[in-house]
PALUMTI-621180 format. One line per field, with one value per residue (C-alpha): residue in one letter; z negated, x, y. Coordinates in pm, 1 decimal, m for minus. Each point is the difference from the previous one (the first is absolute). Example, Ala and Ser with C-alpha at 12.3 -4.5 7.8 and 13.67 -1.06 7.14 Angstrom:
// PALUMTI-621180
code	a	s
z	m780.0	66.0
x	1230.0	137.0
y	m450.0	344.0
//
This chain:
// PALUMTI-621180
code	m	e	e	l	l	q	v	r	v	s	v	a	s	t	k	l	e	s	v	i	e	t	p	a	i	v	s	r	y	n	r	v	d	l	e	k	l	g	i	t	t	l	r	e	m	f	n	f	i	p	g	v	i	v	q	d	s	l	g	g	w	a	s	v	q	i	r	g	i	d	e	n	f	n	q	k	v	l	f	l	l	d	g	v	p	y	h	q	p	s	h	s	i	i	p	m	e	g	v	p	w	e	s	i	s	h	v	e	v	i	r	g	p	g	a	v	f	y	g	t	q	a	s	g	g	v	f	n	v	i	t	r	k	n	t	e	n	s	s	a	s	l	k	v	g	s	n	n	l	i	e	s	s	g	y	f	n	k	k	l	s	d	k	s	s	i	y	v	a	a	e	y	r	t	e	d	g	y	t	a	t	y	n	e	v	f	p	d	i	g	l	i	t	d	d	v	e	r	y	l	e	r	q	s	a	l	l	r	y	n	n	n	g	l	i	l	q	l	q	a	f	s	d	i	t	v	g	i	n	d	a	y	t	n	e	n	t	l	q	p	l	l	l	d	t	k	g	q	l	i	h	i	e	d	s	w	n	t	d	s	s	q	i	t	v	f	a	d	y	n	n	y	t	l	n	i	q	l	n	n	l	f	a	p	n	v	h	a	l	a	t	k	d	n	n	g	k	d	d	y	r	f	r	y	g	g	n	i	a	y	n	f	n	e	s	l	d	i	v	a	g	i	e	q	e	t	r	s	r	d	f	y	r	i	y	f	l	d	d	q	s	s	p	l	v	t	l	l	e	e	g	k	v	d	e	f	s	a	y	t	q	l	e	y	s	y	q	s	w	r	f	l	v	g	g	r	y	t	d	n	d	i	s	g	q	e	t	t	p	r	a	a	i	v	y	k	i	d	e	y	q	s	l	k	a	l	y	s	t	g	f	n	s	p	n	p	t	q	t	s	i	n	l	a	g	d	v	e	g	n	e	d	l	t	a	e	v	v	k	t	f	d	i	a	y	s	y	s	r	a	n	t	l	f	v	a	n	i	y	s	l	e	a	n	d	f	i	q	k	r	f	s	e	s	i	g	a	i	s	f	f	n	e	g	n	f	k	r	k	g	a	e	l	d	f	q	m	v	s	q	d	s	k	l	f	v	n	l	a	y	q	k	e	g	n	k	e	i	t	s	d	t	a	a	f	n	t	p	r	l	t	i	s	i	g	a	s	t	e	l	w	n	n	h	s	i	g	g	n	i	s	y	i	g	e	r	h	n	i	d	g	y	s	l	v	n	l	n	y	t	a	t	i	s	d	f	d	l	f	v	v	v	r	n	i	f	d	q	e	i	l	n	p	d	i	s	t	q	n	s	t	l	v	a	q	g	e	k	g	v	n	a	q	l	g	v	r	f	h	f
z	m9667.4	144.4	182.6	m225.4	76.9	405.2	m47.5	208.6	4.4	243.9	m87.7	m219.6	365.0	338.9	m74.3	m221.4	m314.7	m339.0	m319.2	m140.4	248.1	121.1	m131.9	m97.6	m226.9	190.6	m59.2	229.1	m4.2	231.4	108.3	m30.0	m340.6	m127.5	140.7	m204.0	m298.5	66.2	179.1	377.6	114.8	77.5	m264.9	m291.7	163.8	m40.3	m327.1	m136.8	42.2	m309.6	m32.1	252.0	m40.0	262.4	m130.5	121.2	24.2	m72.2	390.9	97.4	178.0	m179.0	m200.2	m47.6	m309.1	12.2	m361.3	m89.7	332.0	177.5	237.5	104.0	334.2	m26.7	113.8	m249.0	116.3	363.5	181.0	258.9	187.9	117.2	m64.8	202.7	m231.6	40.1	m104.9	50.3	80.3	m139.1	m374.8	9.6	m60.3	80.1	119.3	m283.6	156.3	324.4	12.6	120.0	m339.2	177.9	238.1	m358.5	m44.7	m334.5	m146.8	m141.9	m187.3	m110.6	m315.0	31.0	315.3	41.8	341.5	263.7	327.0	m134.0	m8.1	m115.9	m218.1	m134.3	m344.8	m218.4	181.5	373.3	29.8	281.2	121.0	215.6	251.7	61.5	245.5	12.3	365.1	m189.2	m239.8	124.4	m256.8	m12.6	m316.7	m125.3	m352.3	m171.7	m316.1	m266.4	117.1	335.7	92.9	369.2	142.0	282.9	76.0	267.9	105.9	330.4	177.4	279.7	138.7	345.5	44.0	m157.2	m43.7	m54.2	m178.1	m82.2	m295.4	m56.1	m351.8	m22.4	m305.6	m98.6	m346.7	m175.4	m326.7	m169.4	m245.3	m406.5	m198.9	m165.8	m294.3	m51.7	m369.0	m8.9	m25.5	350.3	25.1	34.8	39.4	m355.4	m112.0	321.9	m84.9	358.7	206.8	312.7	250.9	140.4	297.2	212.1	344.7	247.5	297.2	108.9	289.8	56.8	354.8	m42.6	314.4	m24.6	283.1	m139.7	m119.0	84.0	m188.5	118.5	m297.4	1.5	m291.5	m54.1	m304.1	m134.8	m367.2	m146.4	m423.4	m160.1	m312.3	m191.6	146.3	m218.2	117.6	m153.8	62.3	m330.7	m339.6	m16.5	273.3	156.8	343.0	208.4	201.0	354.9	118.6	338.7	117.8	342.9	91.4	295.0	29.4	322.5	m90.8	242.2	m61.5	103.7	m126.2	150.7	m171.6	31.9	m208.3	m238.0	76.8	21.7	181.6	m31.4	213.4	m93.8	17.1	m169.1	42.5	m295.1	66.0	m369.4	m60.2	m258.8	m31.5	m350.7	m12.9	m266.1	m142.1	m143.7	14.3	108.4	m121.2	m104.6	344.4	206.1	55.5	141.4	172.0	m31.2	330.4	273.6	309.5	284.3	m182.0	m173.4	329.9	m44.4	m406.2	99.7	m91.9	274.3	m106.0	203.0	m65.0	m74.6	m224.7	57.5	m268.4	71.7	m206.3	15.0	m167.5	m295.3	m252.7	182.9	154.9	104.2	106.0	175.8	121.8	171.4	m1.2	150.5	m108.0	44.3	m158.5	169.1	m143.2	139.6	m162.9	m307.0	m62.1	m179.6	253.0	m136.5	49.5	246.3	199.4	54.1	297.3	m194.8	m279.0	m391.0	m156.8	177.5	m268.9	180.5	329.0	297.9	m39.6	41.9	m214.8	106.5	m199.4	126.8	m285.7	46.1	m239.8	m51.8	m286.6	m34.4	m188.8	m135.0	m149.6	m191.0	m180.1	m236.8	69.3	231.8	46.1	234.3	2.3	282.0	40.2	218.2	146.6	61.4	173.0	50.8	156.8	m336.5	m306.2	123.5	m57.2	m191.9	m83.6	m219.3	m107.2	m71.2	m186.1	m151.7	m203.8	36.1	m206.9	71.1	m367.7	207.8	268.1	m190.6	m182.0	53.5	m159.1	170.5	m66.3	284.3	62.8	220.1	132.3	183.3	197.0	65.6	203.1	m94.5	213.1	254.3	m286.3	m322.5	208.2	220.8	m91.4	m90.4	m160.9	m180.0	m367.1	4.5	144.5	154.6	208.6	m177.1	329.4	m232.3	m123.5	52.5	34.2	m317.6	m89.4	m243.8	m133.5	m168.3	m168.1	m46.5	m182.0	84.5	m86.0	255.1	m37.0	302.4	m7.7	94.0	m100.4	m244.4	117.0	m301.8	59.8	m321.8	80.7	m177.8	202.9	m87.9	213.9	90.7	184.3	139.7	201.8	m76.5	234.4	m242.4	15.9	m259.5	m28.1	9.9	m194.1	210.0	323.5	m167.6	174.5	54.0	123.1	0.3	m144.3	m48.0	m371.0	m75.1	m130.5	m215.6	m115.3	m93.6	m135.0	46.1	47.7	220.9	m15.8	270.0	m46.8	231.4	m45.4	249.9	m67.4	209.3	m84.2	m198.6	93.2	m321.5	44.9	m283.1	27.1	m206.1	9.2	m257.8	39.9	m292.7	77.0	93.0	m175.8	m146.1	67.0	138.4	135.0	290.6	71.8	m3.6	176.4	m282.5	m176.0	250.1	m14.4	m224.4	m203.9	44.4	323.3	11.7	251.4	m59.9	211.6	85.3	201.9	2.1	265.4	m135.4	126.7	357.6	133.6	m252.2	m169.9	m268.3	m51.2	m209.2	m86.0	m269.5	53.8	m318.1	65.0	m276.9	m186.1	159.5	74.6	m330.9	244.8	m265.3	218.1	148.1	99.8	345.7	20.3	326.0	63.5	319.6	93.9	360.7	154.0	301.2	211.1	347.0	129.8	m180.8	m321.5	m224.9	m329.8	m222.6	m162.2	m313.0	m118.1	m277.4	m175.1	m336.9	133.3	m98.5	98.0	269.8	m48.7	142.7	m70.2	275.4	181.0	231.8	m175.2	m250.8	m286.9	57.9	m291.6	187.5	31.3	279.8	6.7	131.1	171.7	m264.0	m180.9	69.6	373.5	163.7	374.1	189.4	349.1	202.1	220.1	312.5	86.2	402.1
x	12194.4	193.4	m323.9	6.9	370.2	m52.5	m303.7	109.4	m232.6	m9.8	m197.5	300.2	240.2	17.3	148.0	m103.8	122.7	m4.5	m184.0	339.2	144.9	m272.7	52.6	m401.2	m248.2	m141.0	m266.2	m60.1	m237.5	m109.6	m387.5	69.8	88.2	m216.6	m303.1	125.1	m127.3	m321.3	84.9	m222.6	12.9	276.3	m95.9	m0.1	400.3	65.2	m207.9	269.4	310.2	158.7	m137.8	m258.1	m380.1	m243.6	m369.0	m355.6	m83.1	m363.3	10.6	40.5	342.6	319.8	207.2	384.8	183.3	371.1	175.0	m288.1	m13.3	m321.3	m246.0	m342.7	89.8	298.8	196.6	288.7	81.2	157.0	m141.3	178.1	m20.6	304.4	186.8	m260.6	m196.0	m356.3	m260.7	m277.7	61.3	m231.1	m46.8	284.2	m170.8	215.7	m134.5	0.7	m306.5	179.2	265.8	m106.0	68.2	186.0	188.7	236.9	295.6	78.8	m9.3	279.9	m51.9	240.8	m114.0	70.2	169.2	234.0	68.5	125.7	m125.5	m345.4	m170.2	m381.5	m215.1	293.2	32.9	m125.2	118.8	7.2	m173.0	115.9	m235.1	236.7	m187.6	99.2	292.7	53.3	m90.8	m26.0	m325.4	m347.0	m301.2	m355.3	m193.1	m388.7	m87.1	m340.4	m65.6	m274.9	m144.8	m74.8	376.2	116.4	354.6	91.4	407.5	225.0	369.1	124.6	381.5	140.4	390.3	m14.6	388.2	303.8	m17.5	m333.6	m322.5	m379.3	m214.6	m385.1	m174.1	m376.0	m205.5	m404.4	m81.8	m348.1	m197.6	m296.9	252.6	m67.4	m249.4	135.5	m219.5	48.7	m139.2	211.8	m35.2	37.0	79.8	m291.4	m246.9	52.5	m45.1	m61.3	m29.1	m43.1	161.5	200.9	72.7	369.1	15.1	280.3	67.7	306.2	136.7	361.5	234.9	370.7	219.6	420.9	199.7	357.3	271.8	286.2	107.0	m384.0	m273.2	m384.9	m277.5	m347.5	m232.6	m368.0	m274.0	m269.9	m173.6	m311.1	31.1	m304.9	78.1	m189.7	m86.5	76.3	m353.7	m314.0	m378.9	m125.0	134.7	m69.0	94.5	385.3	43.6	243.9	248.0	101.1	328.1	105.2	334.6	177.2	355.7	259.4	364.3	212.8	379.3	302.2	349.0	303.1	316.7	400.1	305.3	338.1	286.8	m1.7	m374.4	m361.6	m233.2	m383.3	m247.7	m367.1	m382.0	m295.2	m361.2	m227.4	m386.3	m153.7	m335.4	m241.5	m408.4	m164.2	m398.0	m145.4	m298.3	m312.9	213.4	m262.4	m285.3	m134.0	59.0	138.2	370.1	318.2	300.9	341.9	179.0	277.3	m139.7	84.2	m26.3	358.9	161.5	245.9	16.0	368.5	372.1	247.6	420.4	276.3	378.2	305.8	275.7	372.6	191.8	368.5	259.2	376.7	166.5	m67.7	m58.7	m171.4	m363.6	m232.1	m347.9	m159.6	m323.3	m314.4	m362.6	m285.7	m341.0	m337.2	m315.0	m303.1	m333.7	m335.5	m298.7	m128.6	m356.7	m311.1	m350.3	m286.0	38.1	m320.1	48.0	399.9	m131.0	168.7	196.9	m98.1	328.8	382.5	207.7	320.3	56.3	243.6	362.3	340.8	310.6	373.7	270.0	358.1	234.4	343.2	202.2	338.9	171.0	329.2	138.1	338.2	143.8	337.9	43.2	m292.6	m156.9	m256.8	m65.0	m305.9	m85.7	m263.4	m274.9	m337.1	m67.5	m352.2	m193.9	m375.6	m197.0	m200.8	221.7	301.5	363.3	174.0	312.0	m30.3	321.6	57.0	347.0	45.2	339.2	m58.0	259.8	5.7	161.1	24.7	m164.8	m314.6	m31.8	m23.3	m57.4	m163.7	m39.3	m252.1	m126.4	m266.4	m248.2	m352.3	m131.4	m376.5	m169.5	m379.3	m282.0	m284.7	m227.1	189.7	73.8	m309.0	m352.6	m277.7	m297.7	m80.5	m125.8	135.3	331.4	261.3	339.5	278.3	175.7	302.9	90.8	413.2	145.5	26.2	355.3	74.2	362.2	82.2	324.7	44.3	223.2	m70.1	213.4	m72.9	103.4	m95.3	174.9	m117.8	m370.0	m11.6	m49.6	m31.1	0.2	m42.3	m13.5	m87.3	m72.4	m91.8	m261.9	m31.8	m280.5	3.5	m315.8	m171.4	m307.0	m344.2	m353.5	m229.7	m325.6	84.2	m225.1	78.1	m92.3	m268.3	121.5	263.5	318.5	382.3	249.8	406.6	m31.6	200.5	335.8	52.2	267.0	m69.0	199.7	m6.8	168.1	m104.1	100.2	7.5	63.8	m31.9	46.0	28.6	61.6	m36.4	m394.0	m59.2	m12.6	m65.5	m33.8	16.9	m19.5	m65.9	m62.9	57.5	m99.5	105.9	m249.0	m301.4	m308.7	93.6	m216.8	267.0	m97.2	248.0	7.2	m403.6	72.5	175.9	m374.8	m63.1	297.4	66.8	313.0	30.3	m23.0	59.8	m19.1	66.8	m48.6	98.5	m39.5	110.0	m3.7	m205.0	118.3	97.6	m353.5	m120.2	78.1	m184.4	63.2	m135.5	46.7	m38.9	m35.5	m16.2	m24.0	m11.8	m201.9	m90.5	m236.8	m169.2	m25.8	121.6	277.2	m144.8	157.9	m68.6	23.9	m13.8	81.4	53.4	32.7	115.9	6.2	202.9	m146.0	250.7	m53.0	m303.8	18.2	m312.2	m18.7	m203.1	9.9	m149.0	12.2	m44.8	m30.2	m102.5	m244.4	215.7	m218.4	240.7	m41.0	236.6	20.9	m180.0	267.5	m200.4	123.4	288.1	m259.8	m270.4	m147.7	m172.3	60.1	77.3	m110.5	197.8	m143.4	m259.7	14.1	147.1	34.9	136.1	117.8	30.6	260.6	117.8	338.5	135.9	340.4	73.5
y	9243.2	303.8	128.5	349.7	17.4	69.7	244.9	307.5	316.0	274.7	266.1	198.7	m53.0	m19.8	m397.0	m247.9	m29.6	m165.4	137.4	65.6	166.6	211.9	384.8	36.0	m171.0	m227.4	m322.8	m250.8	m288.9	m265.2	m84.0	m343.5	23.6	218.1	m209.4	m317.0	267.5	80.1	324.4	37.1	329.7	278.3	189.5	m231.3	m49.8	338.4	m18.8	m237.3	189.2	180.6	384.0	m41.6	m7.8	m54.4	67.2	92.3	395.6	121.5	78.4	m384.6	m0.2	m159.5	280.5	m53.8	138.0	m93.9	178.2	145.3	206.7	m62.5	251.1	m121.8	m30.1	m158.5	290.8	m62.2	m359.0	m70.5	m327.8	m199.0	m240.3	m203.7	332.6	228.2	264.3	m18.0	236.7	200.9	365.8	237.8	m210.7	m226.7	m329.9	m289.8	m349.9	m225.0	m216.6	49.4	m338.5	m350.0	m197.1	m303.5	260.3	111.7	m100.4	213.5	310.5	219.1	378.4	246.5	140.7	366.9	186.3	m183.1	6.3	306.5	m243.1	86.7	379.1	152.1	m242.9	m195.5	191.9	m231.5	m277.5	m250.3	m293.2	m221.7	m284.2	m270.2	m202.6	m374.8	m1.0	m390.4	m191.3	m349.5	19.2	111.4	0.8	107.6	m16.4	27.1	118.1	m36.2	148.8	248.4	269.2	m200.5	50.2	m101.3	16.9	m156.1	84.1	m151.5	88.6	m157.8	11.9	m155.2	37.1	127.0	m45.5	16.8	396.5	21.9	m55.7	110.1	21.1	5.4	31.9	131.1	m34.1	44.2	34.0	99.7	m22.3	138.5	125.3	65.0	184.6	317.1	100.2	369.8	143.5	374.3	349.1	155.5	417.8	174.3	m301.1	m205.7	m339.7	m199.8	m422.0	m135.9	m302.6	34.1	m299.5	29.1	m205.7	m31.9	m97.9	0.3	m139.7	70.8	m133.3	11.8	m84.1	18.3	m86.2	m50.6	m20.4	66.1	361.5	77.6	36.1	30.0	23.7	43.8	33.6	81.7	m41.1	66.3	45.6	99.2	m6.4	183.9	280.4	269.0	317.2	322.6	152.6	m106.5	69.3	m92.1	m71.2	m397.2	m109.2	m55.1	83.9	m269.3	120.2	m211.7	32.3	m128.4	78.1	m138.5	m16.0	m74.7	m5.7	m55.7	6.8	m54.2	m32.3	m94.4	m86.4	0.6	m161.2	19.4	m170.8	347.4	191.1	m85.5	269.7	29.4	158.9	m13.2	148.6	m49.2	126.8	m30.1	43.8	m11.9	154.7	m90.5	132.1	11.4	m66.5	236.7	m140.9	253.2	273.0	285.5	m225.3	m333.2	m239.3	286.9	m109.6	189.5	m101.4	126.4	m66.7	139.4	108.7	m226.9	m308.1	134.3	m61.1	323.1	m106.7	m161.0	m0.2	8.9	m47.3	m54.1	m5.4	m220.8	m77.0	m135.3	m204.8	36.4	m237.1	191.9	m286.6	m231.7	260.2	267.9	62.9	235.3	1.0	296.8	40.9	284.6	m56.3	273.2	m90.2	159.5	m63.8	107.8	19.2	46.1	200.7	m154.9	90.0	m123.5	m87.5	m150.6	m382.7	m20.5	347.8	69.3	237.7	268.7	35.8	124.4	88.6	43.9	m195.8	82.1	143.4	m180.2	60.7	m131.3	7.5	m80.9	m132.8	m50.4	m174.8	m105.6	m258.3	m76.4	m248.5	m69.2	m332.7	m85.4	m304.3	m37.2	m348.0	m22.1	344.1	114.5	385.2	80.5	383.3	134.7	222.2	62.2	336.3	93.9	275.4	m0.2	263.7	52.7	m78.4	180.3	m198.1	m215.6	m162.2	m357.6	m158.0	m342.7	m123.1	m354.4	m173.6	m422.8	m155.4	m368.6	m165.7	m330.5	m193.4	2.0	240.8	423.3	346.6	279.6	372.4	126.4	363.3	86.1	256.5	m12.1	265.8	m4.9	243.6	79.1	m176.2	220.9	m96.4	144.3	313.6	51.0	m199.6	243.1	m128.4	303.1	m20.5	m389.4	m36.1	276.2	m46.6	259.9	126.0	152.8	m363.3	m95.2	m319.2	m200.7	m153.5	m311.3	m97.2	m293.8	m92.8	m372.2	m273.9	m380.2	m323.3	m236.8	m437.3	m183.9	m387.7	m281.3	m14.4	233.8	422.8	222.9	428.5	185.9	415.2	351.0	290.4	344.2	208.8	358.3	136.9	345.6	198.0	m395.0	38.4	m21.8	m15.4	125.9	242.5	379.3	197.7	309.9	m115.1	m196.8	m328.1	m270.1	105.2	m94.6	180.1	m45.2	31.3	m308.5	31.7	m256.3	m320.1	m390.7	m222.1	m363.3	m366.7	m275.6	m354.2	m278.8	m361.1	m280.6	m401.0	m294.1	m332.8	m310.5	m71.5	356.0	363.1	282.9	366.9	255.5	404.3	279.9	384.2	238.0	394.8	175.7	310.6	m270.4	13.8	376.3	325.4	242.0	326.6	11.9	m352.8	m73.0	m315.1	m174.9	m36.7	m218.3	m235.5	m316.1	52.0	m388.7	m258.9	m368.8	m271.4	m343.0	m282.6	m361.5	m343.7	m340.3	m289.0	m279.7	m359.8	70.5	145.9	201.5	335.4	249.0	332.4	322.0	346.3	255.3	386.7	205.4	382.2	201.0	280.4	294.7	311.4	m142.0	m326.6	m335.1	m198.4	m294.8	m356.4	m207.1	m358.6	m192.3	m367.2	m181.3	m365.7	m114.7	m338.1	m61.1	m303.5	m16.9	341.2	88.3	198.9	m26.4	269.9	153.1	323.7	115.6	360.1	203.5	m287.6	181.4	219.5	329.0	361.0	154.6	384.9	260.4	376.3	157.9	234.3	140.3	333.3	16.7	159.8	m310.9	m180.3	m258.5	m311.0	m245.9	m407.2	m229.5	m350.0	m178.2	m334.0	m364.4	m68.9	m298.1	m68.0	m311.3	m35.0	m173.0	41.1	m152.5	m5.2	m60.4
//
């Protein structure tokens, strides 16, 4: 009954804290809870969080929007795996399909740049996927479903000694996908009516070893998705685009504790590359491949650093840390698919960017008050130097309630695609780009007692030199510009309640500028004014449960709002769970704005029709 009172989050601090104490706007949801609502993928977990929309893009990958802030390749969202940054160095793609489902414990999301511990790519928000660490419960699952879905996923753990343990997880998923039927007017082409088959295949593995304060984590994944190419050979047929991404992450850290301090050092290496197959690019049946040289071996991020958290007394704490990161990219070129002996076009030259960061945060507590001030200094080879401050006041009304006033800033360096890509007449980078800065101010009320958690907040957001992508008449191509200086206001609500047999989740997000055409804030037109998510589950008898969720996304981009409804039934028999999920039961048409450019009039289609999944899970 006191489950929610014990919930802790780590994404906004160096230590575990309750939701009412943490100095940021954070939502946390457990995988097993959302699974009972009919949610079956990581992207659906994030999509359930207030202020967050994860949707299909025209190109085929998952596009993430937080508080109306987004970018074609998700350059404005920081993805963490167990607190470790993980993104592709040249395009900033994040591994939304790269974590085995059975390995996930819960997700934590900061809405807005709410911590000084994270640097580039955290201007919109921070996603942290926390994997399971328990050594008592291993599991394996198998799912089959509509569109020839097959998914197998497993998680295994073993305690090696009193201080050491090992965790292993793996997953394989394939599905034919859905048929997206387009009937739209494409730029320079005209009206096209055609179908595209949205195929998906992914596989991933995770290994984690703990020994006292030492952590070694290895992760690898690959996924293939299908979207639409923006190059066409005739006026009658859409050309599929096949995106193939691969990533590997190696992370090692060690920490030492004393009565008053904790010291942590770390290093991680993240190799992450992508290939894009461009069908019928030059002529019918003449296909091309945009790929990195040497199979992307030089597409990596290498980061190392450390931090110290010191407790002076019961009232005063300080955290300080430094990081050094190198982001390397190889030549990115287009070849004929059948003959890759010599490149047709060089899209990106090889190169490296070094970024040094230092941060500090001071906390002082006095009676019911907690004061926090901190900042992060960033020195990037290309985008220069920037200091981004953070401040917070948390007032605990009593043991169960708090009021918060939060100010935070995010610094986001342009990536190499935005500054240096070169495909004349199609898309060209802008070497004059500078870093963007997003500032947010939140006022929040939090309540957590026994079986109830309630968080309500209002916010004001200001973006300076915001990087936007649009067609440029002067160069006759799409390019990138620091032309977004705008303000947004909004409100969010997050409510969770549990009883002995049932759970209820309700959240909503309101954005005042949503679905408006604003010259300085072109992304506002692609942002819904209102989103709502409601989910509930209840136990029936001893071994059965039923649950469901409804998510509403309001009008935007001349697209009507729509509601998605999913249902789940689970039966537990000894160590087995049998479950049935029916998704989009009212057969809603899912349409999303195309954000490949901020002035695009196109619409991307999401998963189509009613679909079902049947699965079994074995606990051992």
